[in-house]
Every structure is written in C-alpha cells, then in structure tokens.
PDB file of N, CA, C and O in Angstrom:
ATOM      1  N   MET A   1      22.805 -15.153 -27.553  1.00  0.00           N
ATOM      2  CA  MET A   1      21.950 -15.575 -26.486  1.00  0.00           C
ATOM      3  C   MET A   1      22.537 -15.717 -25.520  1.00  0.00           C
ATOM      4  O   MET A   1      23.716 -15.843 -25.851  1.00  0.00           O
ATOM      5  N   GLU A   2      22.415 -15.793 -24.204  1.00  0.00           N
ATOM      6  CA  GLU A   2      23.165 -15.982 -22.874  1.00  0.00           C
ATOM      7  C   GLU A   2      23.126 -17.565 -22.754  1.00  0.00           C
ATOM      8  O   GLU A   2      22.231 -18.309 -23.157  1.00  0.00           O
ATOM      9  N   ILE A   3      24.413 -17.935 -22.047  1.00  0.00           N
ATOM     10  CA  ILE A   3      24.518 -19.078 -21.937  1.00  0.00           C
ATOM     11  C   ILE A   3      23.333 -19.778 -21.239  1.00  0.00           C
ATOM     12  O   ILE A   3      22.921 -20.887 -21.579  1.00  0.00           O
ATOM     13  N   ALA A   4      22.812 -19.028 -20.221  1.00  0.00           N
ATOM     14  CA  ALA A   4      21.647 -20.056 -19.648  1.00  0.00           C
ATOM     15  C   ALA A   4      20.584 -20.250 -20.056  1.00  0.00           C
ATOM     16  O   ALA A   4      19.808 -21.119 -19.657  1.00  0.00           O
ATOM     17  N   ASN A   5      20.362 -19.280 -21.109  1.00  0.00           N
ATOM     18  CA  ASN A   5      19.543 -19.839 -22.384  1.00  0.00           C
ATOM     19  C   ASN A   5      19.720 -20.516 -23.355  1.00  0.00           C
ATOM     20  O   ASN A   5      18.714 -20.852 -23.980  1.00  0.00           O
ATOM     21  N   LYS A   6      20.761 -20.865 -23.729  1.00  0.00           N
ATOM     22  CA  LYS A   6      21.450 -22.095 -24.519  1.00  0.00           C
ATOM     23  C   LYS A   6      21.150 -23.458 -23.858  1.00  0.00           C
ATOM     24  O   LYS A   6      20.720 -24.374 -24.560  1.00  0.00           O
ATOM     25  N   ILE A   7      21.373 -23.641 -22.450  1.00  0.00           N
ATOM     26  CA  ILE A   7      21.537 -24.615 -21.790  1.00  0.00           C
ATOM     27  C   ILE A   7      20.147 -25.065 -21.563  1.00  0.00           C
ATOM     28  O   ILE A   7      20.040 -26.291 -21.543  1.00  0.00           O
ATOM     29  N   ALA A   8      18.875 -24.290 -21.358  1.00  0.00           N
ATOM     30  CA  ALA A   8      17.810 -24.731 -21.199  1.00  0.00           C
ATOM     31  C   ALA A   8      17.434 -25.103 -22.290  1.00  0.00           C
ATOM     32  O   ALA A   8      16.793 -26.145 -22.425  1.00  0.00           O
ATOM     33  N   LYS A   9      17.797 -24.239 -23.391  1.00  0.00           N
ATOM     34  CA  LYS A   9      17.129 -24.981 -24.938  1.00  0.00           C
ATOM     35  C   LYS A   9      17.856 -26.221 -25.330  1.00  0.00           C
ATOM     36  O   LYS A   9      17.540 -26.960 -26.262  1.00  0.00           O
ATOM     37  N   ALA A  10      18.760 -26.355 -24.603  1.00  0.00           N
ATOM     38  CA  ALA A  10      19.347 -27.786 -25.095  1.00  0.00           C
ATOM     39  C   ALA A  10      18.764 -28.996 -24.099  1.00  0.00           C
ATOM     40  O   ALA A  10      18.764 -30.193 -24.386  1.00  0.00           O
ATOM     41  N   LEU A  11      18.353 -28.503 -23.074  1.00  0.00           N
ATOM     42  CA  LEU A  11      17.536 -29.627 -22.243  1.00  0.00           C
ATOM     43  C   LEU A  11      16.044 -29.941 -22.774  1.00  0.00           C
ATOM     44  O   LEU A  11      15.387 -30.979 -22.698  1.00  0.00           O
ATOM     45  N   GLY A  12      15.683 -28.466 -23.438  1.00  0.00           N
ATOM     46  CA  GLY A  12      14.479 -28.638 -23.576  1.00  0.00           C
ATOM     47  C   GLY A  12      13.720 -28.305 -22.679  1.00  0.00           C
ATOM     48  O   GLY A  12      12.570 -28.741 -22.637  1.00  0.00           O
ATOM     49  N   VAL A  13      14.307 -27.287 -21.586  1.00  0.00           N
ATOM     50  CA  VAL A  13      13.004 -26.634 -20.644  1.00  0.00           C
ATOM     51  C   VAL A  13      13.156 -25.012 -20.355  1.00  0.00           C
ATOM     52  O   VAL A  13      14.151 -24.328 -20.597  1.00  0.00           O
ATOM     53  N   SER A  14      12.233 -24.692 -19.925  1.00  0.00           N
ATOM     54  CA  SER A  14      12.084 -23.296 -20.017  1.00  0.00           C
ATOM     55  C   SER A  14      13.371 -22.711 -18.787  1.00  0.00           C
ATOM     56  O   SER A  14      13.687 -23.321 -17.766  1.00  0.00           O
ATOM     57  N   LEU A  15      13.888 -21.505 -19.218  1.00  0.00           N
ATOM     58  CA  LEU A  15      14.808 -20.653 -18.182  1.00  0.00           C
ATOM     59  C   LEU A  15      14.319 -20.615 -16.959  1.00  0.00           C
ATOM     60  O   LEU A  15      15.082 -20.774 -16.005  1.00  0.00           O
ATOM     61  N   ASP A  16      13.083 -20.416 -16.790  1.00  0.00           N
ATOM     62  CA  ASP A  16      12.463 -20.245 -15.667  1.00  0.00           C
ATOM     63  C   ASP A  16      12.897 -21.553 -14.686  1.00  0.00           C
ATOM     64  O   ASP A  16      13.560 -21.501 -13.650  1.00  0.00           O
ATOM     65  N   TYR A  17      12.295 -22.778 -15.359  1.00  0.00           N
ATOM     66  CA  TYR A  17      12.735 -24.129 -14.766  1.00  0.00           C
ATOM     67  C   TYR A  17      13.926 -24.576 -14.499  1.00  0.00           C
ATOM     68  O   TYR A  17      14.022 -25.535 -13.733  1.00  0.00           O
ATOM     69  N   LEU A  18      15.138 -23.964 -15.087  1.00  0.00           N
ATOM     70  CA  LEU A  18      16.488 -24.269 -15.204  1.00  0.00           C
ATOM     71  C   LEU A  18      17.153 -23.439 -14.326  1.00  0.00           C
ATOM     72  O   LEU A  18      18.325 -23.717 -14.071  1.00  0.00           O
ATOM     73  N   VAL A  19      16.568 -22.335 -13.739  1.00  0.00           N
ATOM     74  CA  VAL A  19      17.078 -21.607 -12.745  1.00  0.00           C
ATOM     75  C   VAL A  19      16.377 -21.547 -11.498  1.00  0.00           C
ATOM     76  O   VAL A  19      16.588 -20.683 -10.647  1.00  0.00           O
ATOM     77  N   GLY A  20      15.524 -22.494 -11.396  1.00  0.00           N
ATOM     78  CA  GLY A  20      14.826 -22.986 -10.274  1.00  0.00           C
ATOM     79  C   GLY A  20      13.357 -21.745  -9.981  1.00  0.00           C
ATOM     80  O   GLY A  20      12.829 -21.767  -8.869  1.00  0.00           O
ATOM     81  N   ASN A  21      12.844 -20.777 -11.029  1.00  0.00           N
ATOM     82  CA  ASN A  21      11.986 -19.635 -10.376  1.00  0.00           C
ATOM     83  C   ASN A  21      10.867 -20.565 -10.612  1.00  0.00           C
ATOM     84  O   ASN A  21       9.826 -19.915 -10.713  1.00  0.00           O
ATOM     85  N   THR A  22      10.699 -21.671 -10.723  1.00  0.00           N
ATOM     86  CA  THR A  22       9.227 -22.514 -11.287  1.00  0.00           C
ATOM     87  C   THR A  22       9.246 -24.037 -10.923  1.00  0.00           C
ATOM     88  O   THR A  22      10.258 -24.591 -11.354  1.00  0.00           O
ATOM     89  N   ASP A  23       8.665 -24.592 -10.461  1.00  0.00           N
ATOM     90  CA  ASP A  23       8.379 -26.460 -10.074  1.00  0.00           C
ATOM     91  C   ASP A  23       7.867 -26.680 -11.278  1.00  0.00           C
ATOM     92  O   ASP A  23       8.091 -27.807 -11.720  1.00  0.00           O
ATOM     93  N   LEU A  24       7.162 -25.859 -12.046  1.00  0.00           N
ATOM     94  CA  LEU A  24       6.106 -26.346 -13.692  1.00  0.00           C
ATOM     95  C   LEU A  24       7.384 -26.619 -14.939  1.00  0.00           C
ATOM     96  O   LEU A  24       7.928 -25.676 -15.514  1.00  0.00           O
ATOM     97  N   GLU A  25       7.683 -27.919 -15.181  1.00  0.00           N
ATOM     98  CA  GLU A  25       8.644 -27.930 -16.001  1.00  0.00           C
ATOM     99  C   GLU A  25       7.693 -27.849 -17.166  1.00  0.00           C
ATOM    100  O   GLU A  25       6.664 -28.520 -17.240  1.00  0.00           O
ATOM    101  N   LEU A  26       8.213 -26.744 -18.324  1.00  0.00           N
ATOM    102  CA  LEU A  26       7.584 -26.441 -19.464  1.00  0.00           C
ATOM    103  C   LEU A  26       8.480 -26.968 -20.641  1.00  0.00           C
ATOM    104  O   LEU A  26       9.311 -26.097 -20.901  1.00  0.00           O
ATOM    105  N   THR A  27       8.579 -27.733 -21.204  1.00  0.00           N
ATOM    106  CA  THR A  27       9.334 -28.622 -22.151  1.00  0.00           C
ATOM    107  C   THR A  27       8.803 -28.036 -23.325  1.00  0.00           C
ATOM    108  O   THR A  27       7.732 -27.444 -23.457  1.00  0.00           O
ATOM    109  N   ASP A  28       9.914 -28.333 -24.380  1.00  0.00           N
ATOM    110  CA  ASP A  28       9.495 -27.846 -25.752  1.00  0.00           C
ATOM    111  C   ASP A  28       8.142 -28.599 -26.279  1.00  0.00           C
ATOM    112  O   ASP A  28       7.241 -27.986 -26.853  1.00  0.00           O
ATOM    113  N   LYS A  29       8.117 -29.765 -26.059  1.00  0.00           N
ATOM    114  CA  LYS A  29       7.065 -30.424 -26.585  1.00  0.00           C
ATOM    115  C   LYS A  29       5.647 -30.049 -25.852  1.00  0.00           C
ATOM    116  O   LYS A  29       4.597 -30.113 -26.492  1.00  0.00           O
ATOM    117  N   LEU A  30       5.674 -29.614 -24.334  1.00  0.00           N
ATOM    118  CA  LEU A  30       4.311 -29.299 -23.958  1.00  0.00           C
ATOM    119  C   LEU A  30       4.384 -27.710 -24.592  1.00  0.00           C
ATOM    120  O   LEU A  30       3.349 -27.246 -25.072  1.00  0.00           O
ATOM    121  N   MET A  31       5.431 -27.023 -24.583  1.00  0.00           N
ATOM    122  CA  MET A  31       4.970 -25.327 -25.287  1.00  0.00           C
ATOM    123  C   MET A  31       4.577 -25.524 -26.842  1.00  0.00           C
ATOM    124  O   MET A  31       3.796 -24.718 -27.347  1.00  0.00           O
ATOM    125  N   ASN A  32       5.133 -26.636 -27.644  1.00  0.00           N
ATOM    126  CA  ASN A  32       4.347 -26.707 -29.007  1.00  0.00           C
ATOM    127  C   ASN A  32       3.153 -27.184 -28.878  1.00  0.00           C
ATOM    128  O   ASN A  32       2.429 -26.956 -29.847  1.00  0.00           O
ATOM    129  N   ARG A  33       2.578 -27.902 -27.827  1.00  0.00           N
ATOM    130  CA  ARG A  33       1.383 -28.098 -28.280  1.00  0.00           C
ATOM    131  C   ARG A  33       0.238 -27.061 -27.299  1.00  0.00           C
ATOM    132  O   ARG A  33      -0.971 -27.078 -27.532  1.00  0.00           O
ATOM    133  N   ILE A  34       0.705 -26.407 -26.470  1.00  0.00           N
ATOM    134  CA  ILE A  34       0.141 -25.039 -26.172  1.00  0.00           C
ATOM    135  C   ILE A  34       0.171 -23.617 -27.323  1.00  0.00           C
ATOM    136  O   ILE A  34      -0.523 -22.601 -27.353  1.00  0.00           O
ATOM    137  N   LYS A  35       1.090 -24.004 -28.036  1.00  0.00           N
ATOM    138  CA  LYS A  35       0.935 -23.050 -29.461  1.00  0.00           C
ATOM    139  C   LYS A  35      -0.350 -23.714 -30.486  1.00  0.00           C
ATOM    140  O   LYS A  35      -1.357 -23.223 -30.997  1.00  0.00           O
ATOM    141  N   GLU A  36       0.084 -24.674 -30.482  1.00  0.00           N
ATOM    142  CA  GLU A  36      -1.222 -25.158 -31.383  1.00  0.00           C
ATOM    143  C   GLU A  36      -2.509 -24.940 -31.189  1.00  0.00           C
ATOM    144  O   GLU A  36      -3.420 -24.512 -31.898  1.00  0.00           O
ATOM    145  N   VAL A  37      -2.398 -25.411 -29.809  1.00  0.00           N
ATOM    146  CA  VAL A  37      -4.044 -25.335 -29.195  1.00  0.00           C
ATOM    147  C   VAL A  37      -4.140 -23.499 -29.383  1.00  0.00           C
ATOM    148  O   VAL A  37      -5.176 -22.993 -29.814  1.00  0.00           O
ATOM    149  N   ALA A  38      -3.339 -22.937 -29.130  1.00  0.00           N
ATOM    150  CA  ALA A  38      -3.596 -21.304 -28.881  1.00  0.00           C
ATOM    151  C   ALA A  38      -3.778 -20.772 -30.591  1.00  0.00           C
ATOM    152  O   ALA A  38      -4.138 -19.665 -30.992  1.00  0.00           O
ATOM    153  N   ALA A  39      -3.401 -21.953 -31.361  1.00  0.00           N
ATOM    154  CA  ALA A  39      -4.016 -21.110 -32.942  1.00  0.00           C
ATOM    155  C   ALA A  39      -5.284 -21.936 -33.195  1.00  0.00           C
ATOM    156  O   ALA A  39      -5.426 -21.982 -34.417  1.00  0.00           O
ATOM    157  N   MET A  40      -6.170 -22.542 -32.643  1.00  0.00           N
ATOM    158  CA  MET A  40      -7.385 -23.012 -32.999  1.00  0.00           C
ATOM    159  C   MET A  40      -8.343 -22.114 -33.200  1.00  0.00           C
ATOM    160  O   MET A  40      -8.043 -21.018 -32.726  1.00  0.00           O
ATOM    161  N   THR A  41      -9.592 -22.162 -33.826  1.00  0.00           N
ATOM    162  CA  THR A  41     -10.780 -22.152 -33.594  1.00  0.00           C
ATOM    163  C   THR A  41     -10.997 -21.889 -31.794  1.00  0.00           C
ATOM    164  O   THR A  41     -10.553 -22.626 -30.913  1.00  0.00           O
ATOM    165  N   ASP A  42     -11.848 -20.561 -31.594  1.00  0.00           N
ATOM    166  CA  ASP A  42     -12.195 -20.443 -30.134  1.00  0.00           C
ATOM    167  C   ASP A  42     -13.156 -22.041 -29.752  1.00  0.00           C
ATOM    168  O   ASP A  42     -13.001 -22.754 -28.761  1.00  0.00           O
ATOM    169  N   LYS A  43     -14.217 -22.264 -31.004  1.00  0.00           N
ATOM    170  CA  LYS A  43     -14.631 -23.886 -30.906  1.00  0.00           C
ATOM    171  C   LYS A  43     -13.608 -25.020 -30.452  1.00  0.00           C
ATOM    172  O   LYS A  43     -13.572 -25.709 -29.433  1.00  0.00           O
ATOM    173  N   ASP A  44     -13.104 -24.985 -31.144  1.00  0.00           N
ATOM    174  CA  ASP A  44     -11.724 -25.916 -31.261  1.00  0.00           C
ATOM    175  C   ASP A  44     -10.998 -25.944 -29.620  1.00  0.00           C
ATOM    176  O   ASP A  44     -10.693 -26.937 -28.959  1.00  0.00           O
ATOM    177  N   LYS A  45     -10.886 -24.790 -29.337  1.00  0.00           N
ATOM    178  CA  LYS A  45     -10.198 -24.228 -28.061  1.00  0.00           C
ATOM    179  C   LYS A  45     -10.955 -25.050 -26.852  1.00  0.00           C
ATOM    180  O   LYS A  45     -10.443 -25.876 -26.097  1.00  0.00           O
ATOM    181  N   ASP A  46     -12.305 -24.595 -26.880  1.00  0.00           N
ATOM    182  CA  ASP A  46     -13.388 -25.033 -25.862  1.00  0.00           C
ATOM    183  C   ASP A  46     -13.450 -26.582 -25.849  1.00  0.00           C
ATOM    184  O   ASP A  46     -13.804 -27.176 -24.831  1.00  0.00           O
ATOM    185  N   TYR A  47     -13.036 -27.362 -27.210  1.00  0.00           N
ATOM    186  CA  TYR A  47     -13.375 -29.081 -27.191  1.00  0.00           C
ATOM    187  C   TYR A  47     -12.181 -29.258 -26.113  1.00  0.00           C
ATOM    188  O   TYR A  47     -12.439 -29.566 -24.949  1.00  0.00           O
ATOM    189  N   VAL A  48     -10.689 -29.016 -26.628  1.00  0.00           N
ATOM    190  CA  VAL A  48      -9.666 -29.032 -26.122  1.00  0.00           C
ATOM    191  C   VAL A  48      -9.727 -29.014 -24.672  1.00  0.00           C
ATOM    192  O   VAL A  48      -9.322 -29.817 -23.831  1.00  0.00           O
ATOM    193  N   TYR A  49     -10.327 -27.912 -24.585  1.00  0.00           N
ATOM    194  CA  TYR A  49     -10.406 -27.522 -22.579  1.00  0.00           C
ATOM    195  C   TYR A  49     -11.246 -28.718 -22.054  1.00  0.00           C
ATOM    196  O   TYR A  49     -10.799 -29.470 -21.188  1.00  0.00           O
ATOM    197  N   THR A  50     -12.350 -28.854 -22.549  1.00  0.00           N
ATOM    198  CA  THR A  50     -13.387 -29.343 -21.838  1.00  0.00           C
ATOM    199  C   THR A  50     -12.680 -31.222 -21.805  1.00  0.00           C
ATOM    200  O   THR A  50     -12.821 -31.907 -20.792  1.00  0.00           O
ATOM    201  N   LEU A  51     -11.957 -31.772 -23.093  1.00  0.00           N
ATOM    202  CA  LEU A  51     -11.106 -32.563 -22.430  1.00  0.00           C
ATOM    203  C   LEU A  51      -9.889 -32.718 -21.012  1.00  0.00           C
ATOM    204  O   LEU A  51      -9.778 -33.538 -20.101  1.00  0.00           O
ATOM    205  N   ILE A  52      -9.186 -31.594 -21.371  1.00  0.00           N
ATOM    206  CA  ILE A  52      -8.628 -31.641 -20.344  1.00  0.00           C
ATOM    207  C   ILE A  52      -8.954 -31.740 -19.069  1.00  0.00           C
ATOM    208  O   ILE A  52      -8.327 -32.418 -18.255  1.00  0.00           O
ATOM    209  N   ASP A  53     -10.097 -30.973 -18.789  1.00  0.00           N
ATOM    210  CA  ASP A  53     -10.706 -30.498 -18.013  1.00  0.00           C
ATOM    211  C   ASP A  53     -11.327 -32.087 -17.312  1.00  0.00           C
ATOM    212  O   ASP A  53     -11.237 -32.257 -16.096  1.00  0.00           O
ATOM    213  N   ALA A  54     -11.775 -32.883 -17.969  1.00  0.00           N
ATOM    214  CA  ALA A  54     -12.225 -34.434 -18.024  1.00  0.00           C
ATOM    215  C   ALA A  54     -11.222 -34.956 -17.368  1.00  0.00           C
ATOM    216  O   ALA A  54     -11.430 -35.446 -16.258  1.00  0.00           O
ATOM    217  N   PHE A  55      -9.684 -34.949 -18.046  1.00  0.00           N
ATOM    218  CA  PHE A  55      -8.653 -35.611 -17.158  1.00  0.00           C
ATOM    219  C   PHE A  55      -8.130 -35.352 -16.032  1.00  0.00           C
ATOM    220  O   PHE A  55      -7.506 -36.049 -15.232  1.00  0.00           O
ATOM    221  N   ILE A  56      -8.521 -34.010 -16.043  1.00  0.00           N
ATOM    222  CA  ILE A  56      -8.027 -33.407 -14.433  1.00  0.00           C
ATOM    223  C   ILE A  56      -8.505 -33.899 -13.497  1.00  0.00           C
ATOM    224  O   ILE A  56      -7.816 -34.377 -12.596  1.00  0.00           O
ATOM    225  N   ALA A  57      -9.997 -33.895 -13.489  1.00  0.00           N
ATOM    226  CA  ALA A  57     -11.292 -34.463 -12.845  1.00  0.00           C
ATOM    227  C   ALA A  57     -11.120 -35.806 -12.293  1.00  0.00           C
ATOM    228  O   ALA A  57     -11.135 -36.197 -11.126  1.00  0.00           O
ATOM    229  N   LYS A  58     -10.878 -36.695 -13.890  1.00  0.00           N
ATOM    230  CA  LYS A  58     -10.619 -38.083 -13.385  1.00  0.00           C
ATOM    231  C   LYS A  58      -9.320 -38.245 -12.496  1.00  0.00           C
ATOM    232  O   LYS A  58      -9.319 -39.131 -11.642  1.00  0.00           O
ATOM    233  N   ASN A  59      -8.213 -37.430 -12.657  1.00  0.00           N
ATOM    234  CA  ASN A  59      -6.846 -37.634 -12.041  1.00  0.00           C
ATOM    235  C   ASN A  59      -7.298 -37.303 -10.514  1.00  0.00           C
ATOM    236  O   ASN A  59      -6.911 -37.998  -9.574  1.00  0.00           O
ATOM    237  N   LYS A  60      -8.169 -36.156 -10.350  1.00  0.00           N
ATOM    238  CA  LYS A  60      -8.519 -35.940  -9.014  1.00  0.00           C
ATOM    239  C   LYS A  60      -9.254 -36.980  -8.378  1.00  0.00           C
ATOM    240  O   LYS A  60      -9.129 -37.129  -7.163  1.00  0.00           O
ATOM    241  N   LEU A  61     -10.111 -37.827  -9.137  1.00  0.00           N
ATOM    242  CA  LEU A  61     -11.371 -38.673  -8.106  1.00  0.00           C
ATOM    243  C   LEU A  61     -10.128 -39.567  -7.908  1.00  0.00           C
ATOM    244  O   LEU A  61     -10.044 -40.023  -6.767  1.00  0.00           O
ATOM    245  N   LYS A  62      -9.022 -39.963  -8.868  1.00  0.00           N
ATOM    246  CA  LYS A  62      -8.880 -41.333  -8.470  1.00  0.00           C
ATOM    247  C   LYS A  62      -7.986 -41.068  -7.375  1.00  0.00           C
ATOM    248  O   LYS A  62      -8.017 -42.026  -6.603  1.00  0.00           O
ATOM    249  N   GLY A  63      -6.980 -39.909  -6.879  1.00  0.00           N
ATOM    250  CA  GLY A  63      -6.458 -39.638  -5.902  1.00  0.00           C
ATOM    251  C   GLY A  63      -7.110 -39.677  -4.725  1.00  0.00           C
ATOM    252  O   GLY A  63      -6.568 -39.659  -3.620  1.00  0.00           O
ATOM    253  N   LEU A  64      -8.456 -39.738  -4.979  1.00  0.00           N
ATOM    254  CA  LEU A  64      -9.535 -39.723  -3.495  1.00  0.00           C
ATOM    255  C   LEU A  64      -9.717 -41.376  -2.960  1.00  0.00           C
ATOM    256  O   LEU A  64      -9.674 -41.691  -1.771  1.00  0.00           O
ATOM    257  N   VAL A  65      -9.904 -42.243  -3.971  1.00  0.00           N
ATOM    258  CA  VAL A  65      -9.969 -43.575  -3.567  1.00  0.00           C
ATOM    259  C   VAL A  65      -8.791 -44.072  -3.468  1.00  0.00           C
ATOM    260  O   VAL A  65      -8.642 -45.244  -3.121  1.00  0.00           O
TER     261      VAL A  65
END
C-alpha cells in the first residue's frame, strides 16, 4: 500500500480529500454508513433518502431565514 494511502486510512479520510482533489471529506464513518444504506432493500433506501432529503430541505430553509 502506498504511503499516501496509509496516511489517508490513518486519518480516516479519502485519498482524494487528503491530496486536495476534493473538498468533500469522506470519512470512514460516512463511508460505512453509505455501505450500510447500499445494502438495504430498495424500499428501505427510499425511506432513508426521503429522510435525508427532508433534513437537507430544512437546512436550506434555515439558511434563508
């Protein structure tokens, strides 16, 4: 494994984030959650997406007030 890969893994971030290819910090914690959702049934995924969409909309509305 490359040194940069080992550093990213130790810090719990993606290699892209570590080397500045993205501003999106994909932590191990977030990636594990994404994997859990990916393993769900389509019906359960729809529930999760609906819930996430509601929180995103709420956050955007708070920014307007």
